[in-house]
C-alpha positions as CSV (number, residue, x, y, z in Angstrom):
1,M,34.5,-0.3,-88.1
2,R,34.3,2.6,-85.7
3,E,36.9,3.1,-83.0
4,M,35.7,4.7,-79.8
5,N,36.3,5.1,-76.1
6,T,34.1,2.2,-74.9
7,S,34.9,3.0,-71.3
8,K,32.6,6.1,-71.6
9,I,29.6,4.3,-73.3
10,C,27.5,1.5,-71.9
11,P,27.5,-1.9,-73.6
12,I,24.1,-1.4,-75.2
13,L,25.0,1.8,-76.9
14,S,28.4,0.4,-77.9
15,A,26.7,-2.4,-79.7
16,K,24.4,-0.1,-81.5
17,I,27.3,2.1,-82.6
18,M,29.5,-0.8,-83.7
19,S,26.6,-2.1,-85.8
20,Q,26.5,1.3,-87.5
21,S,22.8,1.7,-86.6
22,K,21.5,5.2,-87.4
23,E,18.6,5.2,-84.9
24,E,17.9,7.7,-82.2
25,L,18.0,6.3,-78.7
26,P,17.0,7.4,-75.2
27,V,20.1,8.1,-73.2
28,I,21.4,9.5,-69.9
29,V,24.5,11.7,-70.4
30,Q,26.6,12.3,-67.2
31,L,29.0,15.2,-67.1
32,K,32.3,15.2,-65.2
33,E,31.4,18.5,-63.5
34,K,28.6,21.1,-63.6
35,N,28.7,22.7,-67.1
36,N,25.5,24.5,-68.1
37,R,26.9,25.4,-71.5
38,L,27.7,21.8,-72.4
39,Q,24.4,20.6,-70.9
40,S,22.5,23.1,-73.1
41,G,24.5,22.1,-76.1
42,I,23.6,18.4,-75.6
43,M,19.9,19.3,-75.3
44,D,20.1,21.4,-78.4
45,L,21.3,18.3,-80.3
46,S,18.3,16.3,-79.1
47,A,14.9,16.0,-80.8
48,K,13.4,14.9,-77.5
49,V,14.6,16.2,-74.1
50,K,13.3,14.7,-70.9
51,G,15.2,17.1,-68.7
52,P,18.2,17.6,-66.4
53,L,19.1,15.1,-63.7
54,P,21.0,17.3,-61.2
55,I,21.7,14.6,-58.5
56,I,23.9,12.7,-60.9
57,N,25.0,15.8,-62.9
58,G,23.4,14.5,-66.0
59,V,20.7,15.0,-68.6
60,A,18.1,12.6,-70.1
61,C,17.3,13.0,-73.8
62,N,17.2,11.2,-77.1
63,L,20.3,11.3,-79.3
64,S,21.4,9.7,-82.5
65,T,24.1,7.0,-82.5
66,D,26.3,9.4,-84.5
67,I,26.0,12.2,-81.9
68,I,26.6,9.7,-79.0
69,Y,29.8,8.5,-80.8
70,R,31.0,12.1,-81.1
71,L,30.1,13.1,-77.5
72,A,32.1,10.2,-76.1
73,A,35.2,11.9,-77.4
74,N,34.5,15.0,-75.3
75,P,36.8,15.1,-72.3
76,D,34.0,16.7,-70.2
77,I,31.6,13.8,-70.6
78,E,31.9,11.2,-67.9
79,Y,29.6,8.4,-69.2
80,I,26.7,7.9,-71.6
81,S,24.2,5.1,-70.8
82,F,21.1,3.8,-72.4
83,D,18.0,5.1,-70.5
84,S,17.0,1.5,-69.6
85,K,13.5,0.4,-68.8
86,V,12.9,-0.3,-65.1
87,F,10.2,-3.0,-64.2
88,T,8.4,-4.0,-61.1
89,Q,9.7,-7.2,-59.6
90,L,6.5,-9.2,-59.5
91,D,5.9,-13.0,-59.8
92,I,2.4,-14.5,-59.1
93,A,0.4,-15.3,-56.0
94,V,-2.1,-16.2,-51.4
95,P,-1.6,-14.5,-47.9
96,T,0.7,-14.0,-44.9
97,I,2.2,-11.0,-43.2
98,G,2.3,-9.8,-39.6
99,G,4.2,-7.8,-37.0
100,Y,2.7,-8.5,-33.6
101,I,5.9,-8.5,-31.4
102,P,7.2,-5.0,-32.2
103,H,3.6,-3.7,-32.2
104,E,3.1,-5.1,-28.6
105,R,6.1,-3.2,-27.5
106,G,4.7,0.0,-28.9
107,F,6.7,0.2,-32.2
108,K,4.4,0.8,-35.2
109,G,6.3,3.2,-37.2
110,K,4.4,6.3,-36.1
111,G,5.7,9.5,-37.7
112,I,8.1,7.7,-40.0
113,T,7.6,8.3,-43.7
114,V,8.5,5.7,-46.3
115,A,8.8,7.0,-49.9
116,V,7.4,4.4,-52.3
117,I,8.7,5.0,-55.8
118,D,6.4,2.8,-57.9
119,T,3.2,2.8,-59.9
120,G,1.4,5.1,-57.5
121,V,-0.7,4.4,-54.4
122,A,-4.5,4.2,-54.4
123,P,-6.4,5.7,-51.4
124,H,-7.3,2.3,-49.8
125,Q,-9.2,2.3,-46.6
126,D,-6.3,0.8,-44.7
127,L,-4.2,3.8,-45.6
128,I,-6.7,6.6,-45.1
129,T,-8.9,5.5,-42.2
130,P,-9.3,7.0,-39.6
131,T,-6.9,9.6,-41.1
132,S,-5.0,9.6,-44.3
133,R,-1.3,8.5,-44.0
134,I,-0.6,9.1,-47.6
135,V,1.2,12.3,-46.7
136,G,2.3,13.3,-50.2
137,F,1.8,12.3,-53.8
138,K,3.9,13.1,-56.9
139,D,3.0,11.9,-60.3
140,L,6.0,11.9,-62.8
141,V,4.0,9.9,-65.4
142,N,0.6,11.7,-65.9
143,N,1.1,14.8,-63.7
144,K,-2.1,14.2,-61.7
145,S,-2.4,15.7,-58.2
146,V,-4.7,13.2,-56.5
147,P,-3.3,9.8,-55.3
148,Y,-4.1,6.8,-57.7
149,D,-2.5,3.6,-59.0
150,D,-3.4,2.4,-62.4
151,N,-1.4,-0.8,-62.0
152,G,-1.8,-2.0,-58.4
153,H,1.8,-2.8,-57.7
154,G,2.6,0.3,-55.7
155,T,-0.6,0.0,-53.6
156,H,0.2,-3.6,-52.7
157,V,3.8,-2.5,-51.7
158,A,2.5,0.4,-49.6
159,G,0.0,-1.9,-47.8
160,I,2.8,-4.4,-46.8
161,I,4.6,-1.4,-45.2
162,A,1.8,0.6,-43.7
163,G,-1.6,-1.0,-44.0
164,N,-3.5,-0.9,-40.7
165,G,-5.8,-3.8,-41.3
166,Y,-9.0,-1.7,-41.1
167,S,-10.9,-3.4,-43.8
168,S,-9.9,-6.9,-42.7
169,R,-10.4,-6.3,-39.0
170,G,-6.7,-6.7,-38.4
171,K,-6.2,-9.8,-40.5
172,Y,-4.0,-8.2,-43.1
173,I,-1.9,-5.6,-41.3
174,G,1.4,-4.0,-42.5
175,V,4.7,-4.2,-40.7
176,A,4.6,-0.6,-39.7
177,P,0.8,0.2,-39.5
178,E,1.2,3.7,-38.2
179,S,3.9,4.8,-40.6
180,N,3.3,7.3,-43.4
181,I,3.6,6.9,-47.2
182,L,5.0,9.4,-49.7
183,A,3.8,8.0,-53.0
184,I,5.9,8.9,-56.0
185,K,4.5,7.6,-59.3
186,A,7.4,6.9,-61.7
187,L,6.2,3.7,-63.3
188,D,3.2,3.5,-65.7
189,S,0.1,1.3,-65.9
190,E,2.2,-1.6,-67.2
191,G,4.6,-1.3,-64.3
192,A,7.4,0.1,-66.4
193,G,9.4,3.3,-66.7
194,N,12.7,4.7,-67.7
195,S,15.7,5.0,-65.4
196,S,15.5,8.8,-65.8
197,N,12.0,8.7,-64.2
198,I,13.4,6.8,-61.2
199,I,16.3,9.3,-60.8
200,A,13.9,12.2,-60.9
201,A,11.7,10.5,-58.3
202,I,14.8,9.8,-56.0
203,S,15.7,13.5,-56.4
204,Y,12.2,14.5,-55.4
205,A,12.4,12.3,-52.3
206,I,15.7,13.9,-51.3
207,E,14.4,17.5,-51.9
208,T,11.2,16.9,-49.8
209,K,12.6,14.7,-47.0
210,E,12.3,17.5,-44.4
211,Q,8.8,18.4,-45.5
212,Y,7.5,14.8,-45.2
213,N,10.0,13.4,-42.6
214,T,11.0,10.8,-45.2
215,K,13.5,8.3,-43.7
216,V,13.2,5.3,-46.0
217,L,13.1,4.8,-49.8
218,N,11.4,1.6,-51.0
219,L,12.5,0.5,-54.5
220,S,10.6,-2.6,-55.5
221,F,11.8,-2.6,-59.1
222,G,15.0,-3.1,-61.1
223,S,16.8,-2.8,-64.4
224,P,19.5,-5.1,-65.9
225,A,22.9,-4.1,-64.6
226,N,24.6,-3.3,-67.9
227,S,27.3,-0.9,-66.4
228,N,29.8,-0.9,-63.6
229,C,28.1,0.4,-60.4
230,T,30.5,3.5,-60.3
231,K,29.0,4.6,-63.7
232,D,25.4,3.2,-63.5
233,P,23.1,6.2,-63.2
234,L,20.7,4.4,-60.8
235,C,23.6,3.5,-58.5
236,K,24.7,7.1,-58.5
237,A,21.3,8.3,-57.6
238,V,20.9,5.9,-54.6
239,A,24.4,6.9,-53.5
240,E,23.1,10.5,-53.3
241,A,20.0,9.4,-51.4
242,N,22.2,7.5,-48.9
243,K,24.4,10.6,-48.5
244,A,21.3,12.6,-47.7
245,G,20.6,10.2,-44.9
246,L,17.8,8.1,-46.5
247,I,17.8,4.3,-45.9
248,V,17.4,2.8,-49.4
249,V,15.8,-0.7,-49.6
250,A,15.8,-2.3,-53.1
251,A,14.6,-5.5,-54.7
252,A,17.3,-8.0,-55.7
253,G,15.2,-8.9,-58.8
254,N,13.3,-11.8,-60.2
255,S,16.0,-13.1,-62.6
256,G,17.0,-16.2,-60.6
257,P,18.0,-18.9,-60.2
258,N,21.2,-18.1,-62.2
259,E,24.1,-16.3,-60.4
260,K,25.1,-12.7,-61.1
261,T,21.5,-11.7,-61.8
262,I,21.1,-8.9,-59.2
263,L,19.4,-5.9,-60.8
264,S,20.3,-2.3,-60.6
265,P,20.1,-0.4,-58.2
266,G,20.3,-3.6,-56.0
267,I,23.9,-4.0,-57.1
268,S,24.8,-0.8,-55.1
269,P,26.7,-1.1,-51.8
270,N,24.6,1.9,-50.7
271,V,21.3,0.0,-50.6
272,I,19.9,-2.9,-48.6
273,T,19.2,-5.5,-51.3
274,V,16.4,-7.9,-50.5
275,G,15.9,-11.4,-52.0
276,A,12.8,-13.6,-51.5
277,V,12.1,-16.7,-49.4
278,D,9.5,-19.4,-50.1
279,D,8.4,-20.7,-46.7
280,K,6.0,-23.2,-48.4
281,R,3.4,-22.1,-45.8
282,T,4.9,-24.2,-43.1
283,I,6.5,-23.3,-39.7
284,D,9.5,-25.6,-40.1
285,P,12.5,-23.7,-41.3
286,R,14.1,-26.9,-42.6
287,D,11.9,-26.8,-45.7
288,D,12.3,-23.0,-46.3
289,V,14.1,-22.3,-49.6
290,I,15.2,-19.2,-51.5
291,A,12.4,-18.6,-54.1
292,S,13.5,-19.9,-57.5
293,F,12.8,-16.5,-59.1
294,S,14.9,-14.5,-56.5
295,S,18.0,-13.0,-58.2
296,R,21.4,-14.4,-57.0
297,G,24.7,-12.7,-56.4
298,P,27.4,-11.8,-56.5
299,T,27.3,-8.6,-58.7
300,N,29.4,-8.4,-61.8
301,E,32.0,-6.5,-59.7
302,G,32.2,-9.3,-57.1
303,L,30.1,-7.6,-54.4
304,S,28.2,-10.0,-52.2
305,K,24.5,-9.6,-52.7
306,P,21.6,-9.9,-51.7
307,D,22.1,-8.5,-48.2
308,I,19.1,-10.1,-46.7
309,V,16.0,-12.2,-47.6
310,A,12.4,-12.0,-46.5
311,P,9.1,-13.8,-47.3
312,G,8.2,-13.0,-50.9
313,V,5.8,-15.8,-52.0
314,N,2.1,-15.4,-51.7
315,I,1.8,-12.2,-49.8
316,S,-1.6,-10.6,-49.3
317,S,-1.9,-6.8,-49.3
318,L,-4.1,-4.0,-50.6
319,S,-6.0,-3.9,-53.8
320,N,-5.9,-0.8,-56.0
321,T,-9.3,-1.4,-57.5
322,T,-11.4,-2.5,-54.5
323,L,-10.5,0.1,-51.9
324,D,-11.4,-2.1,-49.0
325,G,-10.2,-5.3,-50.6
326,Y,-7.0,-7.4,-50.8
327,K,-5.0,-9.4,-53.3
328,T,-2.1,-11.8,-53.2
329,L,1.2,-11.3,-55.1
330,S,4.7,-12.8,-55.1
331,G,8.2,-11.5,-56.0
332,T,11.2,-9.7,-54.5
333,S,8.9,-6.7,-54.9
334,M,6.9,-8.0,-51.9
335,A,9.9,-9.0,-49.8
336,T,11.4,-5.5,-50.1
337,P,8.6,-3.6,-48.3
338,L,8.7,-6.1,-45.5
339,V,12.3,-4.9,-44.8
340,S,11.3,-1.2,-45.4
341,G,8.6,-1.6,-42.8
342,A,11.1,-3.2,-40.4
343,V,13.4,-0.2,-40.9
344,A,10.5,2.1,-40.0
345,L,10.0,0.2,-36.8
346,L,13.7,0.5,-36.0
347,L,13.6,4.2,-36.5
348,N,10.5,4.4,-34.3
349,K,12.5,2.6,-31.6
350,Y,15.9,4.4,-31.9
351,N,14.8,7.7,-33.4
352,D,17.9,8.5,-35.3
353,L,20.1,5.8,-36.9
354,K,22.4,6.2,-39.9
355,P,21.9,4.0,-43.0
356,R,25.0,2.0,-42.1
357,E,23.8,1.3,-38.5
358,I,20.4,0.2,-39.8
359,K,22.0,-2.2,-42.2
360,E,24.2,-3.7,-39.4
361,K,21.2,-4.3,-37.1
362,L,19.3,-6.0,-39.9
363,V,22.0,-8.4,-41.0
364,K,22.7,-9.4,-37.4
365,S,19.0,-10.3,-36.9
366,C,18.7,-13.0,-39.4
367,I,18.0,-16.8,-39.5
368,D,20.5,-18.8,-41.4
369,L,18.7,-20.8,-44.0
370,K,21.9,-22.9,-44.6
371,D,22.3,-21.7,-48.1
372,S,25.0,-19.8,-49.9
373,K,25.6,-16.1,-49.3
374,E,25.0,-15.5,-52.9
375,K,21.4,-16.7,-52.5
376,Q,20.5,-15.7,-48.9
377,G,22.9,-12.9,-47.9
378,A,22.9,-12.8,-44.1
379,G,19.7,-14.9,-44.0
380,M,16.0,-14.3,-43.4
381,L,15.0,-11.3,-41.4
382,N,13.6,-12.2,-38.0
383,L,11.8,-9.4,-36.1
384,N,12.0,-11.2,-32.8
385,L,15.8,-11.2,-33.0
386,L,15.7,-7.6,-34.2
387,F,13.6,-6.3,-31.3
388,Y,14.9,-8.6,-28.5
389,E,18.6,-7.7,-28.4
390,D,19.1,-8.8,-24.8
391,G,19.6,-12.4,-26.1
392,N,16.1,-13.6,-25.0
393,T,14.6,-14.7,-28.3
394,S,12.0,-16.9,-26.8
395,T,8.3,-16.3,-27.6
396,D,7.0,-18.8,-25.1
397,N,5.1,-16.2,-23.2
398,I,4.1,-14.1,-26.2
399,T,1.0,-14.9,-28.2
400,P,-0.4,-12.9,-31.1
401,K,-3.4,-10.7,-30.5
402,P,-6.7,-11.8,-31.9
403,T,-7.3,-10.5,-35.4
404,G,-11.0,-10.1,-35.1
405,F,-11.6,-12.1,-38.3
406,H,-13.7,-15.2,-37.8
407,G,-14.0,-16.7,-41.3
408,E,-11.8,-19.2,-42.9
409,F,-10.7,-20.9,-39.7
410,L,-7.9,-23.1,-41.1
411,E,-6.3,-20.2,-43.1
412,N,-6.2,-18.1,-39.9
413,I,-4.5,-20.9,-37.9
414,I,-1.9,-21.3,-40.7
415,M,-1.3,-17.6,-40.7
416,I,-0.8,-17.4,-37.0
417,L,1.7,-20.3,-37.0
418,I,3.7,-18.6,-39.8
419,I,3.7,-15.3,-37.9
420,L,5.1,-17.1,-34.9
421,F,7.9,-18.6,-37.0
422,L,8.8,-15.2,-38.5
423,F,9.4,-13.9,-35.1
424,D,11.0,-16.9,-33.4
425,S,13.8,-18.8,-35.1
426,R,13.6,-21.4,-32.4
427,I,10.1,-22.8,-33.1
């Protein structure tokens, strides 16, 4: 049996090598410091090179188990990990989302750009009318130049953040309806992609943040946390984004109800990790529960996660196929953009806040669902608490604006009641 330095190889690769498998595997090789000669040498050994990953000082390529085994002995190699698949965090689905209170105070996310790394974003009417707020598009899958979404997940996420309700006459409106979207397609038509694609997408968001005024990074996907966060390539990438001043919001994952199921990069201390709540379409918080699919903490290293939870069951947002239509989806994928939108509103209000300050404001503006921290984090985000910091959290004199939608009367009444609850913990 082979002896090797397992501290430099992720568990998946270690198992492959120990079984004496001879296959070629997609990997991410991280170097201890910049070394162009070593990086070139690694790429020369590969039959398929994806490319360098400068923000983590690494390279993505395919290597045989034999070469991986030998590389691990090189003192200049920091860590070799399997280039894991990343998946959208989607469950199944009917409607409810709103943001009237901050909107009435003039905070709609105007000028703030949220980078949505996902399956792409379709040019839905609610994002391009009266003027397009898809300010940029980068396709790392098919290299197309015009915005599209061949899966639908990314468009739905973008609508939760920035949809202006144009096609529904205000019924389905995003949390920050005047914010902009930088769409970075890193996941394919099946909602999957490799970690290396995500790292390249994060790198692009960092490189272009001044060009697009990008402030927030929405990551509604995850990958099993097979490595320690200090070595995990996705964790390293989000740490660089955080260092660059981007607020990173990530899905906890849909691997619940077992504990220690938070996905990467949600395991990182440098992101706001979001779990999902099932409000059962009632306004009474006593029956609210953490969604059964929502991943639980702590992380394998003992870090308390998720940080916060938000509604993630039966959320209506934009369709990628009918560009004036809507569909309903569930998952921590849907809870995450609710928080990203709230961050855009905060930045609209305060102009310039550091990631740490944003996180502090969010966790202090939560409703306690009387559940464990490993399930709910600080609790469920409440925009009334977030935007009324003077201690007056009453909404007695605040009523939602009319939506202009006159069909399905009962559904509209239910929706308004839920909106009121989301903004007022005392109802």
